[in-house]
C-alpha positions as CSV (number, residue, x, y, z in Angstrom):
1,X,14.7,-4.0,6.0
2,X,15.7,-6.8,3.7
3,X,12.6,-8.6,1.8
4,X,13.1,-11.4,4.0
5,X,13.2,-9.3,7.2
6,X,9.8,-7.7,5.9
7,X,7.9,-10.3,5.1
8,X,8.8,-12.0,8.7
9,X,7.0,-9.2,9.7
10,X,3.7,-9.5,7.8
11,X,4.0,-13.3,8.7
12,X,3.5,-11.9,12.4
13,X,0.4,-9.4,11.5
14,X,-1.7,-12.6,10.0
15,X,-2.8,-15.6,11.2
16,X,-2.7,-17.7,7.7
17,X,1.0,-17.6,7.2
18,X,1.2,-21.3,6.0
19,X,-1.1,-20.4,2.8
20,X,1.8,-18.0,1.5
21,X,5.0,-18.7,0.0
22,X,8.7,-17.0,-1.1
23,X,9.1,-16.6,-4.8
24,X,12.2,-15.5,-6.2
25,X,12.2,-12.6,-9.0
26,X,14.7,-10.4,-10.1
27,X,16.9,-10.9,-7.0
28,X,13.8,-10.1,-4.6
29,X,12.2,-12.4,-2.6
30,X,8.7,-11.4,-2.9
31,X,5.5,-13.2,-1.1
32,X,2.6,-15.4,-2.5
33,X,-0.7,-15.2,-0.7
34,X,-3.3,-16.8,-2.0
35,X,-4.8,-13.7,-4.0
36,X,-1.9,-11.4,-4.1
37,X,1.9,-11.4,-5.3
38,X,3.3,-8.8,-3.0
39,X,6.8,-7.2,-2.7
40,X,8.4,-5.5,0.1
41,X,8.7,-1.6,-0.3
42,X,10.1,1.2,1.9
43,X,7.6,4.1,1.4
44,X,10.1,5.9,-0.2
45,X,10.1,3.5,-3.1
46,X,6.5,3.4,-3.6
47,X,6.3,4.4,-6.7
48,X,9.5,2.2,-8.0
49,X,8.4,-1.0,-6.4
50,X,4.9,-0.3,-7.7
51,X,6.4,-0.3,-11.2
52,X,7.9,-3.7,-10.7
53,X,4.9,-6.0,-9.3
54,X,2.4,-5.1,-11.4
55,X,3.7,-7.0,-14.5
56,X,4.9,-9.8,-12.3
57,X,1.8,-9.8,-10.8
58,X,-0.2,-10.6,-13.9
59,X,2.4,-13.3,-15.0
60,X,1.6,-14.8,-11.9
61,X,-2.2,-14.0,-12.1
62,X,-2.6,-12.7,-8.6
63,X,-3.5,-9.0,-7.6
64,X,-0.3,-6.6,-7.2
65,X,0.2,-5.6,-3.7
66,X,3.0,-3.8,-1.8
67,X,4.2,-4.8,1.7
68,X,5.0,-1.2,2.7
69,X,7.4,-0.3,5.5
70,X,9.3,2.3,7.5
71,X,7.7,5.1,9.2
72,X,5.5,7.2,6.3
73,X,4.1,10.7,7.6
74,X,0.7,10.9,7.7
75,X,0.8,12.8,4.5
76,X,2.7,9.8,2.9
77,X,0.5,7.2,4.1
78,X,-2.7,9.5,2.9
79,X,-0.6,9.7,-0.4
80,X,-0.2,5.9,-1.0
81,X,-3.4,4.9,0.0
82,X,-5.6,7.3,-2.4
83,X,-3.0,6.2,-5.3
84,X,-4.2,2.6,-4.0
85,X,-7.6,3.4,-4.1
86,X,-7.7,5.5,-7.1
87,X,-5.8,2.7,-9.3
88,X,-7.7,0.6,-11.7
89,X,-7.2,-2.9,-13.2
90,X,-5.2,-4.2,-15.0
91,X,-2.7,-1.4,-12.8
92,X,-4.4,-2.0,-9.6
93,X,-2.4,-1.8,-6.6
94,X,-2.8,-2.9,-2.9
95,X,-0.7,-2.0,0.1
96,X,-0.3,-3.1,3.7
97,X,1.5,-1.0,5.9
98,X,3.5,-2.8,8.3
99,X,4.2,0.9,10.5
100,X,1.6,0.8,13.2
101,X,1.2,4.9,12.9
102,X,0.7,4.1,9.3
103,X,-1.7,1.0,9.4
104,X,-4.0,3.3,12.4
105,X,-4.1,5.6,9.6
106,X,-5.0,3.3,6.9
107,X,-7.9,2.0,9.1
108,X,-8.8,5.7,9.6
109,X,-9.1,6.8,5.9
110,X,-11.1,3.1,5.0
111,X,-13.5,3.9,8.0
112,X,-13.9,7.7,6.7
113,X,-15.2,6.4,3.2
114,X,-17.2,3.8,4.6
115,X,-19.2,6.6,6.5
116,X,-20.0,8.4,3.5
117,X,-17.6,10.6,2.9
118,X,-18.2,12.5,-0.1
119,X,-15.9,10.7,-2.8
120,X,-16.0,12.4,-5.6
121,X,-15.6,15.9,-3.3
122,X,-12.4,14.5,-1.5
123,X,-10.5,13.6,-4.9
124,X,-10.8,16.9,-6.2
125,X,-9.8,18.6,-2.7
126,X,-7.0,15.9,-2.9
127,X,-5.6,16.4,-6.2
128,X,-6.2,19.7,-6.0
129,X,-3.9,19.9,-2.8
130,X,-6.6,21.2,-1.0
131,X,-5.3,18.8,2.3
132,X,-6.8,20.5,5.2
133,X,-10.2,20.5,3.0
134,X,-9.4,16.6,2.7
135,X,-8.3,15.8,6.4
136,X,-7.2,17.3,9.3
137,X,-3.4,18.0,8.4
138,X,-1.8,20.0,6.7
139,X,0.4,19.3,2.7
140,X,3.8,18.4,4.1
141,X,6.6,19.1,1.4
142,X,7.2,15.8,-1.1
C-alpha cells in the first residue's frame, strides 16, 4: 500500500477527516491531524518509521503517531502496543492499527489495563519474555 492508500483507509475509520491535512516530508506523504503527525507504516517497518516520525513531529510541535497497516500477529501487535505504551516524552509515539484483528487486540489490551491488571508485574513478565504470564498466546519467533 502507498502512504496515500493507508491515509485513505484511516479516513474511513474516523469522522473528523476534514480536520486533517496531508503533508510531504522526505518524499513521504504524512497526515497531520489536529494533535499528531502520522506516518503510514507496515508493522514490519515499525522501528524504522518510529525513528523517522519522532523528530518530524517535534518539528511540527505535534505528537508522533504511526498508522500501522498489514496483518501483524497477536505477538507483533502486542509488541508494538507495549512499545507505544512504555514510550515517554520526548520520544512518545502513539499507534493506530488499521487491521481489524490488530485493532480489536489493541482495544482488548487497553481494557486489560483499565480492568486493573497489575501493570508493573505485567511489564516485568513482558520484558522477561514470559508471554504466557502476560496474555494467553505463546511467544512467537521474532
